[in-house]
C-alpha positions as a printed Julia matrix, in Angstrom:
174×3 Matrix{Float64}:
 180.73   90.57  148.6
 183.32   93.18  147.69
 182.15   95.84  150.17
 185.48   96.27  151.98
 187.36   97.2   148.77
 187.37  100.8   147.54
 188.12  100.57  143.82
 185.98   97.6   142.77
 184.43   97.87  139.33
 181.64   95.29  139.08
 181.02   94.04  135.54
 177.87   92.63  133.95
 178.41   89.36  132.02
 176.41   90.48  128.96
 178.5    90.77  125.79
 181.64   89.23  127.3
 183.25   86.08  125.97
 183.93   84.29  129.24
 186.05   81.16  129.62
 185.63   79.0   132.7
 188.39   77.09  134.51
 187.63   74.35  136.99
 189.78   74.82  140.09
 188.59   71.82  142.06
 185.84   69.3   142.7
 185.36   67.81  146.16
 183.29   64.77  147.02
 181.31   65.4   150.18
 179.82   62.6   152.28
 176.86   62.91  154.62
 176.33   59.87  156.83
 172.69   59.13  157.57
 170.94   56.14  159.16
 170.22   54.8   155.66
 173.92   54.86  154.68
 176.11   57.45  153.04
 174.79   60.25  150.84
 177.41   61.57  148.39
 177.42   65.06  146.97
 179.89   67.22  145.08
 181.08   70.8   145.41
 182.92   72.55  142.6
 184.84   75.82  142.57
 185.17   77.56  139.2
 186.9    80.73  137.97
 185.55   82.53  134.89
 187.22   85.37  133.0
 187.55   87.04  129.62
 191.39   87.03  129.82
 191.31   90.81  129.5
 190.97   92.02  133.09
 187.52   90.66  133.99
 187.28   87.72  136.4
 184.91   86.08  138.89
 184.73   82.96  141.03
 181.85   80.75  142.12
 180.93   77.68  144.15
 178.34   75.09  143.14
 177.02   72.09  145.06
 174.98   69.18  143.75
 174.53   65.4   143.77
 176.22   65.21  140.33
 179.55   66.67  139.24
 178.26   68.22  136.0
 175.41   70.01  137.78
 177.76   71.29  140.5
 180.11   72.72  137.84
 177.19   74.37  135.98
 175.96   75.96  139.22
 179.48   77.18  140.01
 179.8    78.81  136.56
 176.46   80.61  137.04
 177.57   81.8   140.49
 180.9    83.02  139.09
 179.15   85.07  136.39
 177.24   86.94  139.12
 180.5    88.04  140.79
 182.51   89.54  137.9
 184.99   92.33  138.62
 187.57   94.28  136.59
 191.26   94.07  137.54
 193.78   96.73  136.39
 196.48   95.25  134.13
 199.67   96.77  132.78
 200.91   95.26  129.46
 200.03   91.68  130.4
 201.31   91.93  133.96
 200.28   93.57  137.25
 200.74   97.25  138.15
 202.6    96.42  141.41
 203.27   93.63  143.89
 200.56   92.72  146.38
 199.77   90.33  149.21
 196.38   88.81  149.84
 194.97   86.58  152.52
 191.81   84.73  153.31
 191.42   82.32  156.2
 194.66   80.36  156.51
 195.75   80.99  152.9
 198.22   83.74  152.0
 199.15   84.69  148.43
 201.91   86.97  147.16
 201.81   88.17  143.54
 204.48   90.25  141.81
 204.76   91.73  138.3
 207.36   90.16  136.02
 209.15   91.2   132.85
 207.82   90.21  129.43
 208.46   86.56  128.58
 208.51   85.27  132.16
 205.15   83.5   131.95
 202.77   82.67  134.78
 204.86   81.3   137.65
 202.03   80.12  139.87
 200.53   76.88  141.03
 197.07   75.38  141.21
 194.3    77.76  142.17
 196.44   80.92  141.85
 197.35   79.98  138.25
 193.69   79.45  137.32
 192.72   82.89  138.65
 195.67   84.74  137.07
 195.19   83.09  133.66
 191.47   83.91  133.73
 192.29   87.57  134.45
 194.63   87.66  131.46
 197.97   88.08  133.22
 200.78   86.66  131.05
 203.85   87.5   133.15
 203.72   87.17  136.93
 205.57   85.64  139.86
 203.56   84.28  142.78
 203.88   82.36  145.99
 201.1    80.66  147.89
 201.75   80.15  151.6
 199.78   78.64  154.44
 196.65   76.69  153.63
 196.45   74.95  150.25
 192.64   74.67  150.42
 191.58   75.76  146.9
 188.55   77.71  148.19
 190.7    79.87  150.46
 193.56   80.2   147.93
 191.16   81.51  145.26
 189.68   84.02  147.71
 193.17   85.09  148.88
 194.2    85.64  145.24
 191.07   87.74  144.7
 191.93   89.7   147.87
 195.35   90.52  146.37
 193.91   91.39  142.93
 191.21   93.64  144.39
 193.83   95.73  146.2
 195.7    96.5   142.94
 195.55  100.1   141.68
 196.88  101.47  138.42
 198.75  104.79  138.16
 195.71  106.67  136.82
 193.58  105.65  139.82
 196.33  106.63  142.29
 196.71  110.02  140.57
 192.93  110.65  140.76
 192.77  109.7   144.44
 195.7   111.96  145.32
 194.57  114.79  143.04
 197.86  114.95  141.16
 199.09  114.18  137.63
 200.17  110.72  136.49
 203.72  112.0   135.88
 203.97  113.19  139.47
 202.98  109.71  140.71
 206.09  108.27  139.04
 208.54  111.15  139.52
 207.51  112.21  143.04
């Protein structure tokens, strides 16, 4: 799932205290010759609010079952995101399908300036101060995946220094 990203650290859910946030529930209708068959799909974001986050999709005939399946799916896709004192290391753009997301670090006390699906993902990660803008599609499935695309591209100073083979001080001072 995260094959195209270089610095992905996949995390096992054991021993973590994960909190789940429901992003959206959709009612899906299938028309058959006997009438309409209703089902539900739920998208959920889980995280420990300390840099670990995952998202999942669940489908079922009942809402509660769909949410439970989504939580189980999200726990299988946990990743670690680099944080810097409750905010992001740098600004980043992410996109998925028709959704585009821009996230930017903010100074302490700003809060999470984000809407809907982006807010759910950023709060689950544990970001306390961030500015964001969601453009294009507002489909919650694509917005969540676009936010993950942006978060997965983040790199902290230590990682950049290792990749370049230089010291952390040289990363900042040039």
